[in-house]
ROPA-845273 format. One record per residue (C-alpha): x, y, z; residue number from 1. Coordinates in Angstrom, 1 decimal, padded with zeros to 4 digits. Each point is the difference from the previous one (the first is absolute). Layout:
N
<pt X="X" Y="Y" Z="Z" k="NUM"/>
...
//
This chain:
282
<pt X="-014.6" Y="017.1" Z="051.7" k="1"/>
<pt X="-000.7" Y="-002.0" Z="-003.1" k="2"/>
<pt X="002.2" Y="-003.0" Z="-000.5" k="3"/>
<pt X="001.0" Y="-001.3" Z="-003.5" k="4"/>
<pt X="001.9" Y="-003.1" Z="-000.9" k="5"/>
<pt X="003.6" Y="000.8" Z="-000.5" k="6"/>
<pt X="001.0" Y="000.4" Z="-003.7" k="7"/>
<pt X="-003.5" Y="000.4" Z="-001.5" k="8"/>
<pt X="000.5" Y="003.7" Z="-000.7" k="9"/>
<pt X="003.0" Y="-000.7" Z="-002.3" k="10"/>
<pt X="-001.1" Y="-003.3" Z="-001.5" k="11"/>
<pt X="-003.2" Y="001.4" Z="-001.6" k="12"/>
<pt X="001.6" Y="002.9" Z="-001.9" k="13"/>
<pt X="002.9" Y="-002.2" Z="-001.0" k="14"/>
<pt X="-002.5" Y="-002.6" Z="-001.3" k="15"/>
<pt X="-001.8" Y="002.7" Z="-002.0" k="16"/>
<pt X="003.3" Y="001.1" Z="-001.6" k="17"/>
<pt X="000.8" Y="-003.6" Z="-001.0" k="18"/>
<pt X="-003.4" Y="-000.4" Z="-001.6" k="19"/>
<pt X="000.2" Y="003.3" Z="-001.9" k="20"/>
<pt X="003.5" Y="-000.4" Z="-001.4" k="21"/>
<pt X="-000.8" Y="-002.7" Z="-002.7" k="22"/>
<pt X="-002.9" Y="002.1" Z="-001.3" k="23"/>
<pt X="002.3" Y="003.1" Z="-000.1" k="24"/>
<pt X="002.5" Y="-002.0" Z="-002.1" k="25"/>
<pt X="-002.8" Y="-001.2" Z="-002.2" k="26"/>
<pt X="-001.2" Y="003.6" Z="-000.6" k="27"/>
<pt X="003.6" Y="001.0" Z="-000.6" k="28"/>
<pt X="000.1" Y="-002.7" Z="-002.7" k="29"/>
<pt X="-003.0" Y="001.7" Z="-001.7" k="30"/>
<pt X="001.6" Y="003.4" Z="000.3" k="31"/>
<pt X="003.1" Y="-001.0" Z="-001.9" k="32"/>
<pt X="-002.1" Y="-002.0" Z="-002.5" k="33"/>
<pt X="-002.1" Y="003.1" Z="-000.8" k="34"/>
<pt X="003.0" Y="002.2" Z="-000.1" k="35"/>
<pt X="001.6" Y="-002.3" Z="-002.5" k="36"/>
<pt X="-003.0" Y="000.5" Z="-002.3" k="37"/>
<pt X="000.3" Y="003.8" Z="000.3" k="38"/>
<pt X="003.7" Y="-000.2" Z="-000.7" k="39"/>
<pt X="-000.4" Y="-002.2" Z="-003.1" k="40"/>
<pt X="-002.7" Y="002.4" Z="-001.3" k="41"/>
<pt X="002.5" Y="002.8" Z="000.3" k="42"/>
<pt X="002.7" Y="-001.9" Z="-001.8" k="43"/>
<pt X="002.1" Y="-000.7" Z="003.1" k="44"/>
<pt X="000.3" Y="-003.8" Z="-000.6" k="45"/>
<pt X="003.1" Y="-000.5" Z="002.1" k="46"/>
<pt X="-001.6" Y="001.2" Z="003.2" k="47"/>
<pt X="-003.3" Y="-001.7" Z="-000.9" k="48"/>
<pt X="001.9" Y="-003.3" Z="000.0" k="49"/>
<pt X="001.7" Y="000.7" Z="003.4" k="50"/>
<pt X="-003.4" Y="000.9" Z="001.5" k="51"/>
<pt X="-001.3" Y="-003.4" Z="-000.9" k="52"/>
<pt X="003.1" Y="-001.5" Z="001.7" k="53"/>
<pt X="-000.7" Y="002.1" Z="003.1" k="54"/>
<pt X="-003.6" Y="-001.3" Z="-000.1" k="55"/>
<pt X="001.3" Y="-003.6" Z="-000.2" k="56"/>
<pt X="002.2" Y="000.6" Z="003.1" k="57"/>
<pt X="-002.9" Y="001.3" Z="002.0" k="58"/>
<pt X="-002.1" Y="-002.9" Z="-001.2" k="59"/>
<pt X="002.5" Y="-002.5" Z="001.4" k="60"/>
<pt X="000.3" Y="001.9" Z="003.3" k="61"/>
<pt X="-003.7" Y="000.3" Z="000.7" k="62"/>
<pt X="-000.4" Y="-003.8" Z="-000.4" k="63"/>
<pt X="003.0" Y="-000.8" Z="002.1" k="64"/>
<pt X="-001.1" Y="002.4" Z="002.8" k="65"/>
<pt X="-003.6" Y="-001.3" Z="000.0" k="66"/>
<pt X="001.2" Y="-003.6" Z="000.3" k="67"/>
<pt X="002.6" Y="000.7" Z="002.7" k="68"/>
<pt X="-002.5" Y="002.1" Z="002.0" k="69"/>
<pt X="-002.8" Y="-002.5" Z="-000.7" k="70"/>
<pt X="-002.3" Y="002.8" Z="-001.1" k="71"/>
<pt X="-001.0" Y="-001.4" Z="-003.4" k="72"/>
<pt X="-003.7" Y="000.5" Z="-000.8" k="73"/>
<pt X="-002.4" Y="-000.6" Z="-002.9" k="74"/>
<pt X="-000.3" Y="003.7" Z="-000.4" k="75"/>
<pt X="003.8" Y="000.4" Z="-000.3" k="76"/>
<pt X="000.2" Y="-002.7" Z="-002.6" k="77"/>
<pt X="-002.7" Y="001.5" Z="-002.2" k="78"/>
<pt X="001.5" Y="003.5" Z="000.3" k="79"/>
<pt X="003.4" Y="-001.4" Z="-000.8" k="80"/>
<pt X="-001.3" Y="-001.7" Z="-003.2" k="81"/>
<pt X="-001.9" Y="003.1" Z="-001.2" k="82"/>
<pt X="003.1" Y="002.1" Z="000.5" k="83"/>
<pt X="002.2" Y="-002.6" Z="-001.7" k="84"/>
<pt X="-002.2" Y="000.1" Z="-003.0" k="85"/>
<pt X="000.7" Y="003.8" Z="-000.3" k="86"/>
<pt X="003.7" Y="-000.1" Z="000.8" k="87"/>
<pt X="001.0" Y="-003.2" Z="-001.8" k="88"/>
<pt X="-002.7" Y="-000.3" Z="-002.6" k="89"/>
<pt X="-001.3" Y="003.4" Z="-001.2" k="90"/>
<pt X="003.1" Y="002.0" Z="000.7" k="91"/>
<pt X="002.6" Y="-002.2" Z="-001.9" k="92"/>
<pt X="-002.5" Y="-000.4" Z="-002.9" k="93"/>
<pt X="-000.4" Y="003.8" Z="-000.3" k="94"/>
<pt X="003.8" Y="000.5" Z="000.3" k="95"/>
<pt X="000.4" Y="-002.4" Z="-003.0" k="96"/>
<pt X="-002.9" Y="001.8" Z="-001.9" k="97"/>
<pt X="001.5" Y="003.5" Z="000.5" k="98"/>
<pt X="003.5" Y="-001.3" Z="-000.8" k="99"/>
<pt X="-000.5" Y="-002.2" Z="-003.1" k="100"/>
<pt X="-003.6" Y="-000.6" Z="-001.0" k="101"/>
<pt X="-001.5" Y="003.5" Z="000.1" k="102"/>
<pt X="000.9" Y="000.5" Z="-003.7" k="103"/>
<pt X="000.1" Y="-003.7" Z="-001.0" k="104"/>
<pt X="-003.5" Y="-000.2" Z="-001.5" k="105"/>
<pt X="-003.6" Y="000.5" Z="000.6" k="106"/>
<pt X="-000.5" Y="-003.2" Z="002.1" k="107"/>
<pt X="003.4" Y="-000.3" Z="001.6" k="108"/>
<pt X="-001.6" Y="000.8" Z="003.4" k="109"/>
<pt X="-001.7" Y="-003.4" Z="-000.1" k="110"/>
<pt X="003.4" Y="-001.7" Z="000.8" k="111"/>
<pt X="000.2" Y="002.1" Z="003.2" k="112"/>
<pt X="-003.6" Y="-000.9" Z="000.8" k="113"/>
<pt X="000.8" Y="-003.7" Z="-000.3" k="114"/>
<pt X="002.8" Y="000.4" Z="002.5" k="115"/>
<pt X="-002.3" Y="001.8" Z="002.5" k="116"/>
<pt X="-002.6" Y="-002.7" Z="-000.5" k="117"/>
<pt X="002.6" Y="-002.7" Z="000.8" k="118"/>
<pt X="001.1" Y="001.9" Z="003.1" k="119"/>
<pt X="-003.6" Y="000.2" Z="001.2" k="120"/>
<pt X="-000.6" Y="-003.7" Z="-000.5" k="121"/>
<pt X="003.3" Y="-000.8" Z="001.7" k="122"/>
<pt X="-000.9" Y="002.0" Z="003.1" k="123"/>
<pt X="-003.6" Y="-001.3" Z="000.1" k="124"/>
<pt X="001.2" Y="-003.6" Z="-000.2" k="125"/>
<pt X="002.6" Y="000.6" Z="002.7" k="126"/>
<pt X="-002.7" Y="001.4" Z="002.4" k="127"/>
<pt X="-002.2" Y="-003.1" Z="-000.6" k="128"/>
<pt X="002.6" Y="-002.7" Z="-000.1" k="129"/>
<pt X="003.1" Y="001.1" Z="001.9" k="130"/>
<pt X="-000.7" Y="002.9" Z="002.3" k="131"/>
<pt X="000.7" Y="-000.8" Z="003.6" k="132"/>
<pt X="001.6" Y="-003.3" Z="-000.7" k="133"/>
<pt X="003.7" Y="-000.3" Z="000.7" k="134"/>
<pt X="001.7" Y="-001.4" Z="-003.1" k="135"/>
<pt X="003.5" Y="000.2" Z="-001.4" k="136"/>
<pt X="-001.1" Y="000.4" Z="-003.6" k="137"/>
<pt X="-002.2" Y="002.4" Z="-002.0" k="138"/>
<pt X="-002.3" Y="-001.4" Z="-002.7" k="139"/>
<pt X="000.7" Y="002.2" Z="-003.0" k="140"/>
<pt X="002.6" Y="002.8" Z="000.1" k="141"/>
<pt X="-000.9" Y="002.6" Z="002.6" k="142"/>
<pt X="-001.4" Y="003.2" Z="-001.3" k="143"/>
<pt X="002.6" Y="002.1" Z="001.9" k="144"/>
<pt X="002.8" Y="-001.9" Z="-001.7" k="145"/>
<pt X="-001.6" Y="000.4" Z="-003.5" k="146"/>
<pt X="-000.8" Y="003.6" Z="000.6" k="147"/>
<pt X="003.5" Y="000.9" Z="001.2" k="148"/>
<pt X="001.6" Y="-001.8" Z="-002.9" k="149"/>
<pt X="-002.0" Y="002.1" Z="-002.4" k="150"/>
<pt X="000.7" Y="003.2" Z="001.9" k="151"/>
<pt X="003.7" Y="-000.6" Z="000.1" k="152"/>
<pt X="000.3" Y="-000.4" Z="-003.7" k="153"/>
<pt X="000.5" Y="003.6" Z="-000.8" k="154"/>
<pt X="002.7" Y="000.7" Z="002.6" k="155"/>
<pt X="001.8" Y="-003.1" Z="-001.4" k="156"/>
<pt X="-000.1" Y="001.3" Z="-003.5" k="157"/>
<pt X="001.9" Y="003.1" Z="001.2" k="158"/>
<pt X="003.0" Y="-001.9" Z="001.2" k="159"/>
<pt X="003.3" Y="000.1" Z="-002.0" k="160"/>
<pt X="000.0" Y="-003.8" Z="-000.1" k="161"/>
<pt X="-003.4" Y="-000.1" Z="-001.7" k="162"/>
<pt X="001.0" Y="002.7" Z="-002.5" k="163"/>
<pt X="003.3" Y="-001.7" Z="-000.9" k="164"/>
<pt X="-001.3" Y="-003.6" Z="-000.3" k="165"/>
<pt X="-003.8" Y="-000.2" Z="-000.6" k="166"/>
<pt X="-001.3" Y="003.3" Z="-001.4" k="167"/>
<pt X="001.3" Y="-000.7" Z="-003.5" k="168"/>
<pt X="-002.4" Y="-002.9" Z="-000.3" k="169"/>
<pt X="-002.9" Y="002.4" Z="-000.4" k="170"/>
<pt X="-002.5" Y="-002.4" Z="001.5" k="171"/>
<pt X="-001.5" Y="002.3" Z="002.7" k="172"/>
<pt X="-003.6" Y="-000.1" Z="-001.2" k="173"/>
<pt X="-000.2" Y="-003.7" Z="-000.8" k="174"/>
<pt X="001.9" Y="-000.8" Z="003.2" k="175"/>
<pt X="-002.4" Y="002.0" Z="002.1" k="176"/>
<pt X="-003.1" Y="-001.6" Z="-001.7" k="177"/>
<pt X="001.5" Y="-003.5" Z="000.7" k="178"/>
<pt X="001.0" Y="000.9" Z="003.6" k="179"/>
<pt X="-003.5" Y="001.3" Z="000.9" k="180"/>
<pt X="-001.7" Y="-003.0" Z="-001.5" k="181"/>
<pt X="002.3" Y="-002.5" Z="001.7" k="182"/>
<pt X="-000.4" Y="001.7" Z="003.4" k="183"/>
<pt X="-003.8" Y="000.2" Z="-000.4" k="184"/>
<pt X="-000.1" Y="-003.7" Z="-000.8" k="185"/>
<pt X="002.3" Y="-000.9" Z="002.9" k="186"/>
<pt X="-002.2" Y="001.9" Z="002.5" k="187"/>
<pt X="-003.0" Y="-002.1" Z="-000.8" k="188"/>
<pt X="001.9" Y="-003.3" Z="-000.5" k="189"/>
<pt X="000.6" Y="-002.8" Z="002.5" k="190"/>
<pt X="003.8" Y="000.4" Z="-000.2" k="191"/>
<pt X="001.5" Y="000.0" Z="003.5" k="192"/>
<pt X="002.2" Y="002.8" Z="001.2" k="193"/>
<pt X="001.9" Y="000.1" Z="003.3" k="194"/>
<pt X="-000.7" Y="002.5" Z="002.6" k="195"/>
<pt X="002.8" Y="002.1" Z="001.5" k="196"/>
<pt X="001.7" Y="-002.3" Z="002.6" k="197"/>
<pt X="000.7" Y="001.0" Z="003.5" k="198"/>
<pt X="003.7" Y="000.5" Z="000.9" k="199"/>
<pt X="001.4" Y="-003.1" Z="001.7" k="200"/>
<pt X="003.4" Y="-001.6" Z="000.4" k="201"/>
<pt X="-001.1" Y="-003.2" Z="001.6" k="202"/>
<pt X="000.9" Y="-002.3" Z="-002.9" k="203"/>
<pt X="002.3" Y="000.2" Z="-003.0" k="204"/>
<pt X="-002.8" Y="000.5" Z="-002.4" k="205"/>
<pt X="-001.7" Y="002.7" Z="002.0" k="206"/>
<pt X="003.4" Y="001.8" Z="000.3" k="207"/>
<pt X="000.5" Y="-000.1" Z="-003.8" k="208"/>
<pt X="-003.5" Y="001.3" Z="-000.6" k="209"/>
<pt X="000.4" Y="002.8" Z="002.6" k="210"/>
<pt X="003.4" Y="001.1" Z="-001.4" k="211"/>
<pt X="-001.4" Y="000.0" Z="-003.5" k="212"/>
<pt X="-003.0" Y="002.1" Z="001.0" k="213"/>
<pt X="002.2" Y="002.4" Z="001.9" k="214"/>
<pt X="002.3" Y="000.4" Z="-003.0" k="215"/>
<pt X="-002.9" Y="000.8" Z="-002.3" k="216"/>
<pt X="-001.3" Y="002.6" Z="002.5" k="217"/>
<pt X="003.4" Y="001.6" Z="000.2" k="218"/>
<pt X="000.4" Y="000.1" Z="-003.8" k="219"/>
<pt X="-003.5" Y="001.4" Z="-000.4" k="220"/>
<pt X="000.7" Y="002.7" Z="002.5" k="221"/>
<pt X="003.4" Y="001.0" Z="-001.5" k="222"/>
<pt X="-001.0" Y="-000.2" Z="-003.7" k="223"/>
<pt X="-003.8" Y="-000.2" Z="-000.2" k="224"/>
<pt X="-000.4" Y="001.1" Z="-003.6" k="225"/>
<pt X="002.3" Y="-002.8" Z="-001.2" k="226"/>
<pt X="-001.1" Y="-002.8" Z="002.4" k="227"/>
<pt X="-003.7" Y="000.2" Z="000.7" k="228"/>
<pt X="-001.3" Y="-000.7" Z="-003.5" k="229"/>
<pt X="002.3" Y="-003.0" Z="-000.7" k="230"/>
<pt X="-000.9" Y="-001.3" Z="003.4" k="231"/>
<pt X="-003.7" Y="000.2" Z="-000.9" k="232"/>
<pt X="000.6" Y="-001.8" Z="-003.2" k="233"/>
<pt X="002.0" Y="-002.7" Z="001.8" k="234"/>
<pt X="-002.8" Y="-000.5" Z="002.5" k="235"/>
<pt X="-002.5" Y="-000.4" Z="-002.8" k="236"/>
<pt X="002.2" Y="-002.5" Z="-001.9" k="237"/>
<pt X="000.7" Y="-002.0" Z="003.2" k="238"/>
<pt X="-003.7" Y="-000.9" Z="000.3" k="239"/>
<pt X="-000.2" Y="-000.9" Z="-003.7" k="240"/>
<pt X="003.1" Y="-002.2" Z="000.0" k="241"/>
<pt X="-000.9" Y="-001.7" Z="003.3" k="242"/>
<pt X="-003.5" Y="-000.8" Z="-001.2" k="243"/>
<pt X="001.4" Y="-001.4" Z="-003.3" k="244"/>
<pt X="002.5" Y="-002.2" Z="001.9" k="245"/>
<pt X="-002.6" Y="-001.3" Z="002.3" k="246"/>
<pt X="-002.3" Y="-000.7" Z="-002.9" k="247"/>
<pt X="002.7" Y="-002.1" Z="-001.7" k="248"/>
<pt X="000.6" Y="-001.9" Z="003.2" k="249"/>
<pt X="-003.8" Y="-000.7" Z="000.3" k="250"/>
<pt X="-000.1" Y="-001.2" Z="-003.6" k="251"/>
<pt X="002.4" Y="-002.8" Z="000.8" k="252"/>
<pt X="-001.7" Y="-001.1" Z="003.2" k="253"/>
<pt X="-002.8" Y="-002.1" Z="-001.7" k="254"/>
<pt X="002.7" Y="-002.0" Z="-001.9" k="255"/>
<pt X="002.0" Y="-000.5" Z="003.2" k="256"/>
<pt X="-003.1" Y="-001.0" Z="001.9" k="257"/>
<pt X="-000.8" Y="-002.7" Z="-002.6" k="258"/>
<pt X="003.5" Y="-001.3" Z="000.3" k="259"/>
<pt X="-000.2" Y="-000.1" Z="003.8" k="260"/>
<pt X="-003.2" Y="-002.0" Z="-000.3" k="261"/>
<pt X="001.9" Y="-002.6" Z="-002.0" k="262"/>
<pt X="002.4" Y="-000.4" Z="002.9" k="263"/>
<pt X="003.1" Y="002.1" Z="-001.0" k="264"/>
<pt X="002.1" Y="000.7" Z="003.1" k="265"/>
<pt X="002.3" Y="002.3" Z="-001.9" k="266"/>
<pt X="-002.9" Y="002.0" Z="-001.3" k="267"/>
<pt X="-001.4" Y="000.3" Z="003.5" k="268"/>
<pt X="003.2" Y="001.6" Z="001.2" k="269"/>
<pt X="000.1" Y="002.3" Z="-003.0" k="270"/>
<pt X="-003.6" Y="001.1" Z="000.8" k="271"/>
<pt X="001.0" Y="000.7" Z="003.6" k="272"/>
<pt X="002.9" Y="002.1" Z="-001.1" k="273"/>
<pt X="-002.2" Y="002.0" Z="-002.3" k="274"/>
<pt X="-002.6" Y="000.6" Z="002.7" k="275"/>
<pt X="002.7" Y="001.2" Z="002.4" k="276"/>
<pt X="001.4" Y="002.4" Z="-002.7" k="277"/>
<pt X="-003.5" Y="001.3" Z="-000.5" k="278"/>
<pt X="-000.6" Y="000.6" Z="003.7" k="279"/>
<pt X="003.3" Y="002.0" Z="000.1" k="280"/>
<pt X="-001.2" Y="002.2" Z="-002.8" k="281"/>
<pt X="-003.3" Y="000.7" Z="001.8" k="282"/>
//
C-alpha cells in the first residue's frame, strides 16, 4: 500500500485554486471593460459606466487576494497592467467619445487619445517604479480612479440633483474637456494619492479613517449615481490641494533654515512643528 503524507492531497488543489483566483478576477476586469465599450457604442452609457465600476471592484479584489495568498508574480502584474489599460484607459475614453466628442469636430478624438496615452504612461511607470513595493501612496492618480470618475459622469448627470442645480450652466462640453485633460495630467504627474487603507480601530486616527471609508462605501452602494462621481472628483482634488499645501510649506523651509543657522531658538521650535505637521499629512 502506498503511503502519502497526510494533507498533501488537499493542499495542492487548494493551492492551485488560490493561484488561479487573482487571474480570474483580472480577466473578469477585462470582461467588464470590453462590455463597457460595447455598451457605449450601442448608446447605453449608464450601464457602460457601471461596468467600469465593476471592473474597478475586481481590480481591487485581485490585488488583495494575490497579496494575502502571496501568489503575486511578474506575469500577473504585467497582465493586470495590460487589462487596466483597456478597462480604465481605452474604455472610459471611448465612453466619452461616443457620449460627447463623436460629433464635436473632426479631431475631437485626439483628446480621448491623449487620455489613453496618459493612462499607458501611468501604468508603465508603475510597473517600473512601484510594482511589488509596499507603499502607502500612489505617484499620480491611479488609472482605475481616473477611469471610474469619467465613467460615472453620465449616471451623475441623470440624477435629479444635477438637473435641478447644475444642468442650467450648459458647460457639459467644456467641463468634460477640462476634466479629461486634468485627469490625464494627474496620471503622469508626481502628485501623491493615498491608497485605500485597511480597516483598523487601534488608534483614534485609524478609527476615524475607517469610519469615513465605510460611510463612503455605504453611500456609494445606496446612491451610486449621485455619489461615485463627486467622490472621484474629491479624490482628484485631494491630491492637488495636498501637493499645493506641501509645496507652500517647502517654500518657507529655506528661510526658516537660514534663521536657524543664525541661532533662533523660536524658529527652531517652529520648524519642528512644521515638520511634525508634514509627517501627519503623509
